[in-house]
Each structure stands twice: as structure tokens, then as C-alpha cells.
RODO-2510 file (C-alpha; in nm, 4 decimals, decimal comma):
residues 222
     n   res          X          Y          Z
     1     x     0,0819     3,6289    -2,4246
     2     x     0,4235     3,4697    -2,4653
     3     x     0,3552     3,2615    -2,1526
     4     x     0,0334     3,1259    -2,3035
     5     x     0,1997     3,0534    -2,6378
     6     x     0,4720     2,8582    -2,4593
     7     x     0,2693     2,6582    -2,2076
     8     x    -0,0969     2,6668    -2,3162
     9     x    -0,0941     2,7164    -2,6898
    10     x    -0,4502     2,6395    -2,8110
    11     x    -0,3353     2,5296    -3,1564
    12     x    -0,0843     2,2831    -3,0142
    13     x    -0,3379     2,1547    -2,7617
    14     x    -0,5834     2,0874    -3,0450
    15     x    -0,3174     1,9057    -3,2461
    16     x    -0,2055     1,7033    -2,9435
    17     x    -0,5518     1,6183    -2,8156
    18     x    -0,6138     1,2904    -3,0058
    19     x    -0,2806     1,1425    -2,8980
    20     x    -0,3242     1,2670    -2,5406
    21     x    -0,6669     1,1000    -2,5233
    22     x    -0,5161     0,7733    -2,6428
    23     x    -0,2509     0,8061    -2,3751
    24     x    -0,5139     0,8874    -2,1127
    25     x    -0,7111     0,5737    -2,1985
    26     x    -0,3976     0,3622    -2,1630
    27     x    -0,3212     0,5275    -1,8271
    28     x    -0,6729     0,4514    -1,7040
    29     x    -0,6438     0,0948    -1,8302
    30     x    -0,3165     0,0480    -1,6436
    31     x    -0,4669     0,1905    -1,3232
    32     x    -0,7763    -0,0291    -1,3449
    33     x    -0,5556    -0,3374    -1,3638
    34     x    -0,2700    -0,2431    -1,1310
    35     x    -0,4608    -0,1036    -0,8329
    36     x    -0,7002    -0,3993    -0,7773
    37     x    -0,4264    -0,6577    -0,8323
    38     x    -0,1809    -0,4804    -0,6012
    39     x    -0,4457    -0,4259    -0,3326
    40     x    -0,5603    -0,7884    -0,3491
    41     x    -0,2042    -0,9194    -0,3322
    42     x    -0,1273    -0,6827    -0,0453
    43     x    -0,4370    -0,7983     0,1463
    44     x    -0,3459    -1,1647     0,0962
    45     x     0,0067    -1,0973     0,2230
    46     x    -0,1272    -0,9089     0,5267
    47     x    -0,3717    -1,1902     0,6081
    48     x    -0,0907    -1,4456     0,5889
    49     x     0,1211    -1,2298     0,8181
    50     x    -0,1700    -1,2101     1,0639
    51     x    -0,1495    -1,5886     1,1121
    52     x     0,1850    -1,5391     1,2919
    53     x     0,3850    -1,8174     1,1296
    54     x     0,7469    -1,7378     1,2121
    55     x     0,9231    -1,8421     0,8912
    56     x     0,6411    -1,7234     0,6679
    57     x     0,6490    -1,3834     0,8348
    58     x     1,0209    -1,3571     0,7698
    59     x     0,9634    -1,4196     0,4003
    60     x     0,6795    -1,1684     0,3988
    61     x     0,8993    -0,9086     0,5696
    62     x     1,1687    -0,9661     0,3079
    63     x     0,9167    -0,9300     0,0245
    64     x     0,7594    -0,6126     0,1628
    65     x     1,0884    -0,4428     0,2486
    66     x     1,2449    -0,5327    -0,0847
    67     x     0,9689    -0,3992    -0,3067
    68     x     0,9120    -0,0896    -0,0937
    69     x     1,2826    -0,0066    -0,1068
    70     x     1,3409    -0,0953    -0,4718
    71     x     1,2754     0,2048    -0,7015
    72     x     0,9788     0,1202    -0,9289
    73     x     1,1481     0,2692    -1,2346
    74     x     1,4551     0,0495    -1,1854
    75     x     1,2287    -0,2492    -1,1243
    76     x     1,0432    -0,1819    -1,4497
    77     x     1,3664    -0,1532    -1,6475
    78     x     1,4979    -0,4749    -1,4929
    79     x     1,1765    -0,6630    -1,5730
    80     x     1,1469    -0,5318    -1,9282
    81     x     1,5116    -0,5556    -2,0297
    82     x     1,6400    -0,8220    -1,7904
    83     x     1,3779    -1,0982    -1,7942
    84     x     1,4292    -1,1734    -2,1666
    85     x     1,7776    -1,2963    -2,0761
    86     x     1,6056    -1,5503    -1,8507
    87     x     1,3713    -1,6558    -2,1280
    88     x     1,0784    -1,4537    -1,9928
    89     x     1,0177    -1,1689    -2,2378
    90     x     0,7285    -0,9356    -2,1575
    91     x     0,5792    -0,6607    -2,3698
    92     x     0,5713    -0,3018    -2,2456
    93     x     0,2228    -0,3238    -2,1000
    94     x     0,2773    -0,6523    -1,9129
    95     x     0,6152    -0,5396    -1,7793
    96     x     0,4636    -0,2175    -1,6451
    97     x     0,1763    -0,4017    -1,4804
    98     x     0,4093    -0,6543    -1,3163
    99     x     0,6529    -0,3906    -1,1910
   100     x     0,3870    -0,1662    -1,0407
   101     x     0,1853    -0,4519    -0,8922
   102     x     0,4954    -0,5820    -0,7150
   103     x     0,5934    -0,2363    -0,5954
   104     x     0,2473    -0,1228    -0,4860
   105     x     0,1592    -0,4547    -0,3230
   106     x     0,4401    -0,4009    -0,0741
   107     x     0,2856    -0,0729     0,0369
   108     x    -0,0670    -0,2138     0,0373
   109     x     0,0510    -0,5115     0,2433
   110     x     0,2037    -0,2859     0,5078
   111     x    -0,1107    -0,0715     0,5231
   112     x    -0,3395    -0,3726     0,5519
   113     x    -0,1101    -0,5261     0,8134
   114     x    -0,1407    -0,2151     1,0278
   115     x    -0,5179    -0,2231     0,9812
   116     x    -0,5525    -0,5875     1,0815
   117     x    -0,3325    -0,5416     1,3860
   118     x    -0,5435    -0,2436     1,4948
   119     x    -0,8403    -0,4767     1,5451
   120     x    -0,8682    -0,5945     1,9037
   121     x    -0,7889    -0,9655     1,9468
   122     x    -1,1125    -0,9859     2,1411
   123     x    -1,3047    -0,9264     1,8187
   124     x    -1,1530    -1,2378     1,6653
   125     x    -1,2136    -1,4401     1,9796
   126     x    -1,5750    -1,3233     1,9982
   127     x    -1,6290    -1,4223     1,6359
   128     x    -1,4821    -1,7678     1,6991
   129     x    -1,7058    -1,8121     2,0043
   130     x    -2,0136    -1,7698     1,7835
   131     x    -1,9135    -2,0735     1,5798
   132     x    -1,7180    -1,9123     1,2991
   133     x    -1,4011    -2,0888     1,1932
   134     x    -1,0697    -1,9041     1,1581
   135     x    -1,1215    -1,8127     0,7909
   136     x    -1,4762    -1,6923     0,8475
   137     x    -1,3748    -1,4817     1,1468
   138     x    -1,0979    -1,3315     0,9386
   139     x    -1,3204    -1,2597     0,6388
   140     x    -1,6308    -1,1352     0,8200
   141     x    -1,4904    -0,9647     1,1300
   142     x    -1,1195    -0,8847     1,1262
   143     x    -1,0673    -0,7802     0,7635
   144     x    -1,3688    -0,5431     0,7361
   145     x    -1,2744    -0,3635     1,0574
   146     x    -0,9065    -0,3537     0,9690
   147     x    -0,9707    -0,2127     0,6216
   148     x    -1,2039     0,0524     0,7610
   149     x    -0,9346     0,1656     1,0044
   150     x    -0,6828     0,2390     0,7272
   151     x    -0,9040     0,3895     0,4551
   152     x    -0,7084     0,7198     0,4451
   153     x    -0,3787     0,5352     0,3909
   154     x    -0,5346     0,3084     0,1295
   155     x    -0,6690     0,6120    -0,0543
   156     x    -0,3301     0,7826    -0,0547
   157     x    -0,1552     0,4700    -0,1783
   158     x    -0,4140     0,4246    -0,4519
   159     x    -0,3461     0,7746    -0,5786
   160     x     0,0284     0,7124    -0,5702
   161     x    -0,0152     0,3886    -0,7651
   162     x    -0,2130     0,5701    -1,0328
   163     x     0,0474     0,8452    -1,0620
   164     x     0,3267     0,5900    -1,0889
   165     x     0,1802     0,4617    -1,4156
   166     x     0,3717     0,7514    -1,5730
   167     x     0,6967     0,5509    -1,5405
   168     x     0,5699     0,3380    -1,8303
   169     x     0,7132     0,6083    -2,0542
   170     x     1,0576     0,4633    -1,9702
   171     x     0,9789     0,1589    -2,1854
   172     x     0,8070     0,3671    -2,4549
   173     x     0,4554     0,2573    -2,3586
   174     x     0,2376     0,5384    -2,5006
   175     x     0,0479     0,6278    -2,1843
   176     x    -0,0381     0,9891    -2,1072
   177     x     0,3099     1,1158    -2,0209
   178     x     0,4734     0,9355    -2,3131
   179     x     0,2114     1,0749    -2,5516
   180     x     0,2832     1,4254    -2,4236
   181     x     0,6564     1,3714    -2,4700
   182     x     0,5993     1,2579    -2,8289
   183     x     0,3972     1,5704    -2,9056
   184     x     0,6545     1,7871    -2,7294
   185     x     0,9186     1,6501    -2,9649
   186     x     0,7016     1,7142    -3,2688
   187     x     0,5894     2,0653    -3,1723
   188     x     0,9009     2,1869    -2,9822
   189     x     0,6634     2,3241    -2,7183
   190     x     0,6021     2,2593    -2,3490
   191     x     0,2276     2,2831    -2,4058
   192     x     0,1671     1,9039    -2,4411
   193     x     0,3385     1,8389    -2,1074
   194     x     0,1342     2,1084    -1,9352
   195     x    -0,1816     1,9681    -2,0927
   196     x    -0,0899     1,6206    -1,9671
   197     x    -0,0335     1,7583    -1,6171
   198     x    -0,3767     1,9231    -1,6235
   199     x    -0,5344     1,5981    -1,7419
   200     x    -0,3692     1,4115    -1,4538
   201     x    -0,5104     1,6699    -1,2137
   202     x    -0,8603     1,6480    -1,3588
   203     x    -0,8410     1,2694    -1,3477
   204     x    -0,7289     1,2440    -0,9848
   205     x    -0,8969     1,5400    -0,8182
   206     x    -1,2529     1,3957    -0,8338
   207     x    -1,1173     1,0732    -0,6843
   208     x    -0,9608     1,2716    -0,4003
   209     x    -1,2890     1,4493    -0,3320
   210     x    -1,4915     1,1274    -0,3486
   211     x    -1,2596     0,9573    -0,1000
   212     x    -1,2707     1,2615     0,1282
   213     x    -1,6498     1,2423     0,1407
   214     x    -1,6229     0,8813     0,2585
   215     x    -1,4119     0,9951     0,5511
   216     x    -1,4692     1,2415     0,8282
   217     x    -1,4430     1,5966     0,6907
   218     x    -1,1744     1,8314     0,8080
   219     x    -1,2960     2,0680     1,0766
   220     x    -1,1681     2,4237     1,0611
   221     x    -1,1041     2,5447     1,4182
   222     x    -1,2709     2,8688     1,5189
***
């Protein structure tokens, strides 16, 4: 009974629910903006890398390595608190979007790069022999096959990008985690944080199952 009162208190959950729902909507809004933008930017970077321009590839490598190595929380703090000194102030929402798009695009770019390179060069040559130009061969032949080859990695990175929206609490953006922290401070209970964790699970688990159904199912050995 004491465990329930501490971590799953129904009264506190009811009191926290409106604020948690507001935070959930903001989390979903962030995810719906960040994931497509980061994936698109990552795909563009991977396609540019596929062209094998020496100096461009060096710049791409620098970009990808930098944003994959740079902690997203530190990047967010730098963007939100540092850019105003350069005359580029951003609000909490815009700073979070920019930080996570830059960070996630590095991972998406590397995944897409691996996918594009997994496509046999003969596929590109065959497409060109049918009369397609380089862009058409890339768009209609190489990219679809490359993306299909890395769907599991794309799915995992998408889930990670969604979970990383929780770092927005560092700049007081009232997404789900921040809303739970506010209610924790008001109620002096861990229940809002546990409720937020359960909401994250309920939000992401259907996505995991949906993606799994698009892939080959796991086979349990006899």
C-alpha cells in the first residue's frame, strides 16, 4: 500500500493528468517536427556523400562525426543560451528542434549512407542504361533499395529521437518530462514521474510493434 501511495497514487495522478496531457501533446509535436526534418536532412547528406566528391565528403564526415559525438543536452544548452550572444536568440521550442535535428541528422545520415552503399553498383548502372539520368536513378532505384535495407536501424533511431525530446526539460520547455517534474515539485511525490514513464511506454510501444510487423518476425528456435 505504501508503494502504491508513493509511486502510483491515484489522487496525485488525477491532479497531474491535465498538465501531463499538455506535456504529452508538446512531446508529440516535437517528435512530429524533429523526426521528419532530421531524416530528410540525413538522407540529403547521405545522397551527397554517395556522389563521391572528395572535399564534400570530408565536410560531410566532419558534420556527421561532430553531431554524433556532441552530447545533445550540451548542444541544446549551447544553442539556447549561447546563440543570443551572437544575435540569434531562439525560444525554447525552436532551440530544442534545432538541437535535436542536428544531432539526429548525423545518425540518420550514417544509417542512410550504409543503406545506399549496400546497393550494388550494378543497380545504378542498369538504371542509367535504361535512359534514367543520375538523379532519377538515385531517386527511383538506389534510394528505395538502400532505405529498405536499413529499416531496422531507421526504426531504432526514430525511437531514440523521440525519447530525446525529454531533454527539452533542460530549457524549461513544458514537454512530458518537464510537466511531470513540475507536478513532482508541487505534490512532493514520485507518482508524476512514474506516470510520465508509463505514458512514454504507451506512446512508443505501439510504434515498436507496428515497425516490427513491417519487418521479418523473430523466429523462436525449436
